[in-house]
N, C-alpha and C positions, 0 to 999 in steps of 0.2 A: 540190412537196412538200418539207417539212423532212427531211433525211437522219436516219436513226435515230441516236440517241446511242451513241457508241462509247466504251468505257472503255480506257485505254491498256494495252498489254501490259506485262508486268512489266519486260521489257527496256528500257522507256522511262523506268523509275524511276531517278532519279540520287541520288547523295549530296546530301542537303538536302531530299529528300522527307520529309515527316513520316510517322511510323509510322502515323497515323490513315489517311492516304491510302493507304499501302501495304496496310494491313489491309482496307480497303474494296475495293481491286482484287481481293484474294484472295477475300474474302467474296462478292463479286458474281460472280466467275469460277467458283467451286467450291462455293458454297452454304455455306460456313462460317458459324459463329455470327455474328450481327450484333452481339452484345454484346461489342464490343471496347474496350478501354481506350486512350485517347490517351497517349502517353508522349513523352519527349524524344529518343527514339532516332531514328535515321536510316536510310532504306532504303538499298539497295545496287543495283548493276548485275550483270548476269549474269556478268561476269568479274571482279568484285572480291571481296575477302575478305568472307565473308558471316557477319555477326554473328547471333547467335540472339536474337530478341525475347523467347523464353521465360526468358532470363536477366535481363531487365530487371525484371520484377516477380515477386515471390513469389506463390504460390497457385495453381499449376497452369498449363497451357498446352494449346493445340490445334494439332497439326501439320498443315499444309497443303502440297500439292504443286501447282504450276502450271507447265505448260510445261517439265517435267523438272527445275525448280528447287525444292528443298525448303527451307523455313525454318519457324519456330515463331512463333505470336502469343500473347502472355500473356492470360490471362483477367482480366476486370475485377475479379472478386471476391477480395479477400485472404482468407487463411485465418482463420478465426474459432475460437476454442476452443469445445469443448463444455463449457459451464460446470457442467452437472450432474456430468460426469466429473471435472472439476477439483475440485469440492466433494467428491465421493466420495473423491478421492484424498487430500484433505486430512484428512478424517474418518478414513481409515485409518491415519494416522501419529500421530493425537493421543495415544493411550495408549502410553505407554513407561515400563514397570515400573521401570526403573533410573534414570529421570530425576526428581529432586526428589520430588514427591508423586504420581507416577504418570502425569503428563501434561504434554506440552509445549505444551498451550494457552496458559498464561500467557506463556510465552516468545515464541509467535508474536504475541501481543497487544502485548507490549512492543517487538517488532521494528516493527510497524506504527505503533505510537505514537511511537516515536522517528524513524521516517522521515517522519512527518507533522508532528511538532512543531517542526520547524526553521523553518516558515513564517514569513515576515516581510510583513506586509500592506503596509507603507509602501514597500518595495522589490520586492514580488511575487517573492521569491526563496525557495528551500526548498519543503519540503512533499514529499508522497509521489510526485509525478510526477517520474520520472527514476530511481528507485532508486539514488541516489548513494551510499548506504552501502556498495555493493559496492567502492568505491574508497577508498584513503587520500586525504586525511587523515581523512574522515568515519568511515571503518571503525575507526580507531584512537583516535577521541575517547573520553575516559574514560567518558562517560555511556553508551557503546555496548559497553562491556566485556561479553563473553560472547554477544553477539548474532550472532557468527559461527556458533554452534552452530544458531540458528534458520535462518539463510541456508542452512547445509550440508544441513539436512533439507528444505528446500524445493526445492533444486537438482534432484533427479531428477523432480520434478513439472513444473518449468519446462521442462525438457528433453523430457518426454514429450508435451507439448501445443504443436504448431505455432501461432504467432500469440499465445501467452501471454506478456505482458511480465512481467518481475520485479516491477515496480511494482504491477500489478494483482494479481498472485499473493499479494504480501505483505499487502495490504489485504483481499482476499477471505479469505485463510487466517485472519486475526484474526476477521473476521466469522462464520466458520464455528466457530471456537474458542469464541467468546462464546455462540453458539446451542447448541453442544453441551454446553456446561458450565451449561446452564440459563438463560442470559440472553436478551435480547430478539433477535428476528430483525431484522436491519439490512439495509434495501434496498441491494444493491450495484450500482454503476454502473461499467462498464469504460470504458476509453479511455486509461488511463495509458500513458506511453511510457518507455523506458529510455534515459538518457544514456549516451554512449559512453566517458567518461573522468572522472577526479576534477576536472577544471577547474570543473565545475558543483557541487561540494561547498560547503556553507556553512561559515562559520567555527565553531569550537568556542565553546560557551557559549550556545546558543540553547535548550537544554533545561533544565527547572527542576532545581535543586539541592535537596537535601534539607535543608540548614541554611545560613543566612547569618550565624551567630554570635549574633544576638539575635532575640527575638520580632518587634519591628517590622521589622527588616530582612529577615526571612524572609517576612513577610506582604507587604511591599512588593515583594520579589522575585517572588512568586508572580504577583502582579498584572502586574508588568512583563512577565513571559514570556508570559502568557496574553493580556494586552491587545494585545501586539505581533502576535499571530495574528489578533485580532479577536474574542476571546471576551469574555463577561461574567462576573459573579460566579457566577450560577446555573450556567452551563456549566462553570466552573472546578470548582465543588464536584461536579456530576454526573460529570465525567470522572475525578476523583480517586476516585470510587467504584469504578474498576476495581482499587483495591488491596484489594478483597475476594478477588482472585486472587493466586496466587503467593507468592514470598517473596524477601527480600534474601540476597545471598551475600557473604561477607566478601572473598572473592577477587575481586570484581567492583566492587561499590560500596563495599565496606568495612563496610557494615551486615549485620545478620544477623538471620534469623527471618521467620516469617509474620505477616501482619496479622490473620489469622482462622484459626479451627480447621478450616475447610473450604475450603483454598486452590484447590481445583479446581471450585468451585461458585460460579456468579455469583448474588449476592444483595445485599441491602441490609445485611448483617451488619457491614460495615466501619463504617457510620454509627451503628449501634446500639451497637458496642463503643466508639466514640469518645465517645458521650454516657454510656453507663451504667458504664463501667470507669474505675477509679482508675488513672492512669498516673504512674509514678515513673521517675526517671533510672535507666538501667542501669549498675550498677557493673562496669565492665570496661575493657579497655585499647584498646577501638575508639573511633570517633567517637561523639558523643553521641547516644543514642537512648533511647526510653523502652520500659518493659516493663510489663505488667499486675501490679499489686501483689498479686494473688491467685494468683500462680503463677509468673509470669515466663516463660511458655511463648509469649507473644505479644509483638510489637513495634509500635511507632509512631515515625515519624520526627518531628523538629521541624516539618517542613512539613505533617504530617498533623495535629498539635495545632494549628497555626495556624488551621485551618479552625474550631475551636470557641472559638478566643480572640478571633476578629475579629468584630465586632458585625454585619457584613454577611454573612459566610459563614455564621456559626452558624445562622440561621434555616433555611437550605437544608439543613444537616446534620440539624437536628431533623426537618424534614418528611420527608426520605428515610429516616430511621430509623423513622418511623412508617408510612410509605406506599411499599411497594416497588413497587407498580404505577406510581406517579408517578415514582419513580426510573428505572425500566426505561425508561418513555417518554421522559423527559428525556435519559437517557444515550444511547438510540438516535439521538436528534436530534443531540446534542452530538458524538457519535463519528463520525457520518457527515459532519458538517460539518468536524471536525478532518481526517479522512482524505481530504477532497475539496479541502482548501485549496491553492490554486495550481494545480489541475487544469482546465485550459481546455477540454479536448477530450472530456470524459465523454459517453458516449452516452446518449440519452434511454431511459427505461425502466429496468427493473431485470432482474438476472440471478439 
């Protein structure tokens, strides 16, 4: 008869034994959970200093005792955020009476846009994955002036939810803001991670500038920036529709004023104003921008007017000015694409 199979006692495990083997010994000997994750940790002898397997992985642990020797084995499942609660926490901070027009929603969208818009398809660098704007030099790039205010407001939410990366939070917060301000619901996919230092920051100059000095140069610049990411003309115009929200600040960009009279409402108003309003150069000491001739309470940047001055951009402006439903649909797709550029480990399904 074949002798019964015996499992080695814990004392027989030596340094060099894999954690999987050690875990199986414990599971078989004491009936612990069989759902154990293999790690690169090493087992130990009864007389050696005993590391805690529970410290190897985050996400909880099961303590097991065998032959008088106690140690901990990590669970295989990492902590996952409760996405509904994260969404609810973002919704709770959107209204802020003392900030601009009573909402930080446009600020959160700008944060996500600038984190994502650094992507370069040819080198596969940049993008929202990594949340590198937490570090210099990216945090101090001129285009990112004022975005520390957005990061500061999201910090308590990130700290509250174990397993929530800054990168995922920044993007989800913008999706929630768009939806809460009347825009389309954009399917969110999680899985972005956070870089640990500024060595991953992209060089300055990857985000679109408001003016390059002449109309042809500004139009060329817009295409260069967006084509670098892998966008086409239709997607460029759709994404620019986010200028329906928020305003420029003189102490940040140098420009001043809102694009529309409803800067906390997502709509196709930006396109309608581009087409129907007469825009004249603003007479002031700041950089060149335009204002509406019938009151001067609104503004447009040279890059905004480039959309109606270019023969290939303009048809999309005209379409979106007439068809808000089409704009919402195209914006949703283009914005999801923008915020997923360079993200290679996104989960299937939506949150």
